[in-house]
GUFISE-539887 format. One record per residue: y, x, z of N, C-alpha, C, O, CB in turn. Coordinates in steps of 0.001 Angstrom, whole numbers, padded with zeros to 6 digits, always signed. Last residue first. Glycine has a CB too. Layout:
REM GUFISE-539887
YXZYXZYXZYXZYXZ/...
//
This chain:
REM GUFISE-539887
+060455+121592+156451+061745+122755+155993+061838+123258+157208+062643+124160+157443+063386+122205+155391/+058536+119972+156979+058150+121230+156814+059178+122332+156722+058990+123543+156844+057414+121231+155770/+060125+117542+157068+059642+117969+158365+058963+119536+158246+058862+120239+159252+058520+116816+158895/+060490+117028+154379+062034+117441+155446+061166+117857+156730+061750+118657+157461+063431+115755+155941/+058334+116458+153484+058729+117440+153067+059883+118022+153944+060122+119213+154145+058973+117200+151829/+058229+113794+154912+056956+114932+155590+057841+116315+154782+058020+117271+155536+054673+114580+154799/+060050+112507+153859+060266+112751+154951+059215+113753+155709+059367+114319+156792+060428+111584+155437/+059157+112381+151038+060570+112989+151305+060657+113342+152933+061265+114352+153287+061849+111817+150837/+056772+110864+151282+056820+112213+150899+058102+113178+151310+058075+114328+151750+056693+112160+149479/+057944+108357+152343+057272+109270+153168+056999+110601+152585+056984+111538+153383+056089+108709+153576/+059670+107469+149946+060312+107900+151210+059186+108791+152282+059580+109765+152923+060897+106433+151965/+057119+107214+148382+058449+108364+148079+058948+108790+149238+058877+109938+149677+059785+107799+147275/+056037+105216+149666+055415+106379+149102+056146+107454+149122+055906+108484+149751+055033+106225+147886/+058150+103162+149373+057458+103712+150732+056826+105081+150646+057071+105966+151466+056295+102750+151200/+058053+103003+146589+059455+103338+147388+059005+103861+148692+059445+104935+149102+060505+101969+147653/+055861+101649+146072+056086+102835+145345+057175+103592+146392+056962+104707+146869+056670+102501+143713/+054958+099908+149142+055365+099857+147769+055419+101366+147424+055108+102231+148243+056786+099050+147536/+053283+100306+151471+052905+099326+150701+053561+099190+149161+053017+098616+148218+053153+098210+151501/+051918+102388+153868+052428+102528+152447+052172+101062+151658+051048+100724+151287+051579+103848+151651/+050775+102324+156271+051728+101786+155932+052700+101738+154796+053833+101262+154733+052091+101945+156631/+048432+104019+156074+048021+102355+156045+049490+101768+156022+049492+100574+155720+047007+101697+157607/+049457+106402+155971+048799+105940+154798+048822+104268+154682+049082+103521+153738+047300+106521+154842/+050335+106699+158589+051209+107005+157569+050469+106374+156101+051204+105897+155235+051469+108708+157595/+047706+106590+159892+048731+105529+160018+049863+105648+159078+050382+104580+158755+049274+105507+161368/+046318+108739+158976+045956+107592+158631+047089+106575+158851+047347+105765+157961+044785+107308+159288/+049253+110999+158091+047982+110572+158670+047621+109198+158287+048292+108518+157511+048015+110666+160135/+049589+113208+155319+049841+112068+155850+048644+111760+156957+047469+112108+156842+049990+111053+154713/+051004+116212+154279+049763+115770+154963+050337+114153+155570+051398+114038+156182+049237+117061+156340/+052005+118125+151429+052236+117299+152551+051153+116943+153318+050125+117496+152927+052816+116211+152203/+052229+119167+148620+051851+119957+149772+052430+119505+151179+053116+120212+151918+052275+121347+149499/+052192+117381+146462+053513+117566+147256+053248+118474+148503+054102+118481+149389+054122+116096+147761/+049564+117506+145766+050727+117696+144628+052097+118079+145153+052925+118805+144603+050958+116334+143806/+048179+116898+147878+047818+118110+147192+049181+118643+146395+049683+119767+146393+046526+117798+146158/+049162+114401+148450+049455+115444+149537+048982+116757+148970+049365+117768+149558+048701+115124+150973/+048503+112919+146123+049846+113079+146695+050063+114289+147659+051048+115026+147599+050177+111833+147425/+045812+113073+146397+046448+113707+145272+047898+114050+145510+048434+115119+145218+046338+112843+144097/+045397+111528+148766+044728+112746+148570+045457+113644+147575+045699+114820+147850+043351+112481+148129/+046390+109269+148016+047014+109834+148889+046550+111337+148933+047360+112243+149131+046870+109090+150060/+044760+108426+145843+045940+108556+145824+046823+109448+146843+047758+110174+146507+046221+107438+145810/+042321+107982+147450+042189+109239+146203+043920+109243+145974+044343+110399+145946+041013+108675+144349/+043060+105875+148759+042584+107075+149332+042855+108397+148321+043451+109457+148512+041019+106851+149646/+043729+103841+147151+044787+104258+147983+044352+105847+148695+045144+106722+149045+045025+102986+149157/+041297+103495+145809+042358+103872+145056+043613+104620+145959+044260+105614+145629+042809+102574+144328/+039911+102330+148165+039502+103354+147470+040304+104123+146529+040077+105325+146396+038586+102971+146923/+041801+099811+148642+041581+100838+149450+041141+102309+149137+041701+103300+149605+040815+100378+150153/+043574+099404+145089+042678+098802+146371+042492+100218+147411+042885+101350+147129+040848+098098+145734/+046303+098760+143434+045680+099747+144192+044755+099164+145464+045153+098634+146501+046817+100675+144680/+047179+096717+141735+045840+096996+141591+045110+097941+142454+043890+098105+142464+045694+097378+140425/+049890+096238+141937+049662+096980+141026+047916+097421+140719+047488+098160+139832+050577+098050+141371/+049689+094618+144286+049992+094065+143140+049937+094767+141982+049928+094122+140934+051035+093612+143221/+049392+096954+145852+048333+096089+146263+048572+095209+144794+047550+095118+144114+048554+095223+147955/+052105+098336+145904+050871+098931+145162+049843+097810+145090+049348+097770+143963+050215+100268+145943/+054940+096816+144579+054056+096385+145653+052555+097165+145123+051937+096734+144149+054010+094505+145772/+057893+098316+143376+056668+097731+143018+055550+097658+144213+055382+098738+144780+056154+098524+141838/+060359+099272+143666+059966+098167+144759+058586+097663+144392+058110+096699+144991+061047+096848+144805/+060595+101060+141747+060353+101608+142806+059958+100645+144022+059413+101011+145064+061412+102368+143013/+057886+100051+139163+059264+100241+139625+059312+100843+141196+058271+101074+141811+060033+098775+139517/+055882+100093+136444+056156+100571+137758+057604+100686+137968+058396+101245+137210+055500+101856+138007/+055559+099330+134000+055937+098196+134875+056188+098693+136111+056681+097940+136951+054947+097140+134979/+054715+101506+132523+056294+100998+132281+056501+100010+133086+057659+099592+133071+056701+100474+130860/+051966+101748+133203+053135+102901+133458+054479+102330+133469+055301+102634+134334+053165+104058+132305/+050024+099569+134336+050696+099685+133054+052084+100578+133503+053062+100077+134057+051026+098055+132340/+047004+099863+135789+048391+100053+135915+049055+100345+134483+048660+101193+133683+048639+101209+136923/+044063+099559+135751+044757+098927+135309+046230+098790+135404+046739+097702+135133+044285+098226+135493/+043055+102391+136801+043239+102096+135228+043956+100739+134741+044399+100662+133595+041797+102058+134576/+044501+104517+138932+044479+102921+138694+044234+102518+137332+045228+102283+136645+045810+102250+139072/+044650+107099+138833+043835+106678+139727+043517+105130+139397+042410+104628+139593+044431+106954+141071/+047013+107738+136711+045615+108630+136974+044600+107947+137741+043469+108185+137316+045873+109975+137794/+048845+106153+137851+048365+105974+136523+046789+106544+136590+045729+105921+136532+049379+106803+135409/+049484+107577+139929+049109+106113+140265+048369+105934+138939+047206+105538+139013+050463+104945+140580/+050391+109870+139042+049425+109950+139922+048873+108616+140026+047661+108562+140233+049864+110492+141142/+052719+109157+137504+051591+109584+136849+050256+109598+137916+049147+109314+137465+051943+111030+136222/+054232+108167+139544+053845+107319+138746+052524+107643+138076+051539+106909+137993+054821+107125+137930/+054969+110678+141043+054283+109490+141519+053661+108668+140616+052483+108394+140849+055082+108726+142177/+056296+111922+138915+055107+112443+139316+054307+111633+140122+053082+111727+140051+055299+113549+139912/+058622+110002+138855+057686+110152+137733+056442+110902+137695+055604+110749+136805+058315+110625+136816/+059606+110432+141369+059189+109086+141017+058223+109363+139759+057082+108901+139768+060519+108063+140672/+060386+113234+141220+059313+112735+142051+058633+111595+141848+057418+111489+142018+059683+112611+143147/+062407+112851+139252+061230+113595+138922+059987+113553+139741+058851+113740+139306+061581+114841+138861/+064357+111600+140504+063562+111089+139441+062459+111556+139087+061547+110860+138641+064101+111066+138484/+064498+111536+143802+065013+112018+142504+063990+111669+141786+062868+111443+142238+065393+113471+142338/+066262+109754+146286+065042+109904+145499+065393+110294+144136+066225+109743+143416+064218+108649+145481/
//
């Protein structure tokens, strides 16, 4: 996992969820505990897809629980495109 990708994901999370404290986000942070609800999740997934030029299935999106899950998914989708 590269730090730049982590920072970009954090920025997207902060952009879509007003209650998130940027400094409290860690790799193992649970998205629900950070205040990400289903509507936020959709917006975050769309932003991630656009930012990183990847596509997530509904099943992919439903299985994202932590920040690390999100980053692993981005990396796996980018690898599939390579």
